[in-house]
TIMAR-962281 format. One record per residue (C-alpha): z, y, x; residue in three letters. Coordinates in steps of 0.2 Angstrom, whole numbers, padded with zeros to 4 digits, always signed. Layout:
residues N
ZYXALA ...
***
This chain:
residues 255
+0508+0682+0455MET +0499+0665+0453ASN +0501+0663+0472ALA +0519+0667+0471ALA +0522+0655+0457LEU +0512+0641+0466ALA +0522+0645+0482ALA +0538+0643+0472ALA +0533+0626+0463ALA +0529+0620+0480ALA +0546+0625+0489LEU +0556+0618+0474VAL +0546+0601+0475ALA +0549+0600+0494LEU +0567+0602+0492ALA +0567+0590+0478PHE +0557+0576+0488SER +0569+0580+0502LEU +0584+0576+0491SER +0577+0560+0486THR +0571+0555+0503LEU +0589+0558+0510ASP +0596+0547+0495ARG +0584+0534+0499TRP +0588+0533+0518LEU +0606+0532+0513ARG +0605+0519+0501ARG +0587+0511+0502ARG +0587+0510+0482ARG +0566+0507+0479PRO +0567+0520+0463HIS +0572+0534+0475GLU +0556+0529+0488LEU +0545+0531+0473ALA +0552+0547+0467TRP +0550+0553+0486THR +0531+0547+0487VAL +0529+0557+0471SER +0537+0573+0475LEU +0529+0573+0492ALA +0512+0572+0483LEU +0518+0585+0470PHE +0522+0597+0485SER +0505+0593+0493LEU +0496+0597+0477GLY +0507+0613+0474SER +0503+0619+0493PHE +0485+0616+0489ALA +0486+0628+0474LEU +0495+0640+0484TRP +0483+0641+0497TRP +0468+0642+0485ALA +0476+0656+0474GLU +0480+0666+0491ALA +0463+0663+0499ASP +0451+0657+0486GLY +0446+0639+0481TRP +0434+0627+0492SER +0429+0610+0488LEU +0439+0601+0501GLY +0456+0611+0493VAL +0451+0606+0475PHE +0449+0587+0480ARG +0466+0589+0488LEU +0474+0597+0474PHE +0465+0585+0461TYR +0470+0569+0470LEU +0488+0574+0474ALA +0492+0585+0458GLY +0481+0577+0445ALA +0480+0559+0449VAL +0493+0551+0459LEU +0509+0561+0457ASN +0514+0556+0441VAL +0511+0538+0442PRO +0522+0537+0457TRP +0536+0545+0447LEU +0533+0532+0433ALA +0536+0519+0446LEU +0554+0525+0448GLY +0556+0523+0429THR +0550+0506+0430VAL +0561+0501+0443TYR +0577+0509+0435LEU +0573+0502+0417LEU +0565+0484+0421ALA +0572+0480+0438GLY +0565+0477+0455PRO +0555+0460+0451GLN +0543+0470+0439LEU +0545+0485+0450GLY +0538+0477+0465ASP +0523+0470+0456LYS +0518+0488+0448VAL +0522+0495+0466ARG +0508+0483+0474THR +0496+0488+0460TRP +0499+0506+0463LEU +0496+0506+0482VAL +0480+0498+0478LEU +0475+0511+0465LEU +0482+0524+0476SER +0469+0519+0490GLY +0455+0517+0477PHE +0459+0534+0470SER +0459+0543+0486ALA +0441+0535+0490GLY +0434+0541+0474ILE +0440+0559+0473VAL +0439+0562+0491LEU +0420+0557+0493PHE +0414+0558+0475ALA +0398+0568+0473PRO +0400+0584+0464THR +0391+0594+0449ARG +0393+0611+0457THR +0400+0621+0471GLY +0417+0626+0472VAL +0422+0643+0476SER +0431+0659+0470GLY +0448+0664+0463ASP +0448+0654+0447GLU +0455+0636+0445LEU +0440+0624+0443PRO +0442+0611+0430THR +0437+0593+0434GLY +0424+0591+0421LYS +0414+0605+0429ASP +0416+0598+0446VAL +0416+0578+0445PHE +0408+0565+0436GLY +0416+0552+0425VAL +0426+0541+0438ALA +0438+0555+0445PRO +0441+0562+0428ARG +0447+0545+0421VAL +0457+0541+0435LEU +0467+0559+0432ALA +0468+0555+0412ALA +0475+0538+0416VAL +0487+0544+0429GLY +0494+0558+0421SER +0493+0553+0404GLY +0499+0535+0403VAL +0512+0538+0417ALA +0519+0553+0408ALA +0521+0542+0393VAL +0531+0530+0404VAL +0542+0543+0410ILE +0545+0552+0394ILE +0547+0537+0384ALA +0558+0528+0397GLY +0570+0544+0400ALA +0573+0546+0382LEU +0576+0528+0379TRP +0588+0527+0393SER +0597+0542+0387ALA +0598+0534+0370TRP +0606+0518+0377ARG +0619+0527+0387VAL +0624+0539+0373TRP +0627+0522+0363ARG +0638+0515+0377GLY +0625+0503+0384ARG +0617+0503+0402VAL +0600+0512+0401PRO +0591+0496+0410SER +0588+0478+0402LEU +0594+0464+0411GLY +0600+0475+0426VAL +0618+0477+0425PRO +0624+0493+0432ARG +0640+0503+0434THR +0639+0521+0425ILE +0649+0536+0430ALA +0649+0551+0418ALA +0638+0542+0404PRO +0635+0558+0394ARG +0630+0568+0410GLN +0618+0553+0414LEU +0610+0555+0396ALA +0609+0574+0397ALA +0599+0571+0414GLY +0587+0559+0407ASN +0583+0572+0392VAL +0580+0585+0405LEU +0569+0574+0414ILE +0559+0570+0399ALA +0558+0589+0394VAL +0551+0593+0413GLY +0537+0581+0411THR +0532+0588+0394VAL +0533+0605+0401VAL +0521+0599+0415LEU +0509+0594+0402SER +0509+0609+0393ALA +0497+0620+0404SER +0482+0619+0389GLY +0493+0625+0377THR +0498+0641+0386LEU +0481+0644+0393ALA +0474+0654+0378GLY +0490+0667+0381ARG +0492+0667+0399LEU +0474+0663+0405GLY +0471+0646+0414LYS +0477+0649+0430ASP +0494+0657+0426ARG +0496+0644+0412ALA +0496+0631+0427PHE +0506+0640+0438SER +0519+0643+0427VAL +0520+0626+0419THR +0520+0619+0436LEU +0534+0630+0441LEU +0544+0627+0426ALA +0542+0608+0424GLY +0546+0604+0443ILE +0563+0615+0441VAL +0568+0606+0425VAL +0565+0590+0433LEU +0575+0594+0448PHE +0589+0600+0436ALA +0588+0584+0427GLY +0589+0574+0444PHE +0604+0585+0449LEU +0613+0583+0432VAL +0611+0564+0431ALA +0615+0561+0450SER +0630+0573+0452THR +0645+0563+0446HIS +0661+0571+0440THR +0678+0566+0444ARG +0683+0556+0428ARG +0686+0537+0430PRO +0669+0527+0430ILE +0665+0517+0415VAL +0656+0500+0415VAL +0645+0499+0401LEU +0639+0483+0393PRO +0621+0479+0391ASP +0613+0473+0374ALA +0619+0456+0375ALA +0637+0463+0381GLY +0636+0455+0398ALA +0647+0467+0408ALA +0656+0455+0419ASP +0652+0458+0438GLY +0642+0474+0436ALA +0639+0484+0450SER +0629+0499+0457GLY +0629+0517+0453GLU +0622+0528+0442ALA +0605+0535+0446ALA +0593+0549+0440ALA 
***
């Protein structure tokens, strides 16, 4: 069952990444490239979990799973939020630092000494396998970045619901504002679900809880993306920003 859940999560993440890749190839918007990178990493981490649940854990599989699934994927998803809410100038600066951090993290996680061997069918924990550095990277990568995504999605939904553009200083044309707000709420909920494995571990067991939250979280995120980016046939509404500057606004609504 755990292998099946991990396989389903991997396939949903792969479909999600192909959707954002197609949008980026057609429109070349930087937040969609950031999401594509994040979801490719999510797919890689899910495939590693699938492999381990089906064939047993090894140190190499755990390093790959930890790097892609615990350290890097959420920060790249958060970069998309930065681009959408703060604009390309700040987004480009954050991306530069994130590329450097990703390279540094890859070196640390892939070559860090381990405290114990990795084998068997049970999901290892970072504190049992690694020292301080990889665990700090995972805590910062998953914790801080998740806060950015959740806060950004809820703040964006609130602004759209009140008749304002979701970003500051970045004029945009919004189609179906309530639909965009609902999509942002789903994105926030999906991120919370992905962080809920510890809450369910006591009831379902560590491996089952992680697999369930992984699949449920990516499904809710994908649903939020589809809701926010699928426009209805209602007329486009141009929403003013906080300063009321709506003249010349252009662009399209994005998840």
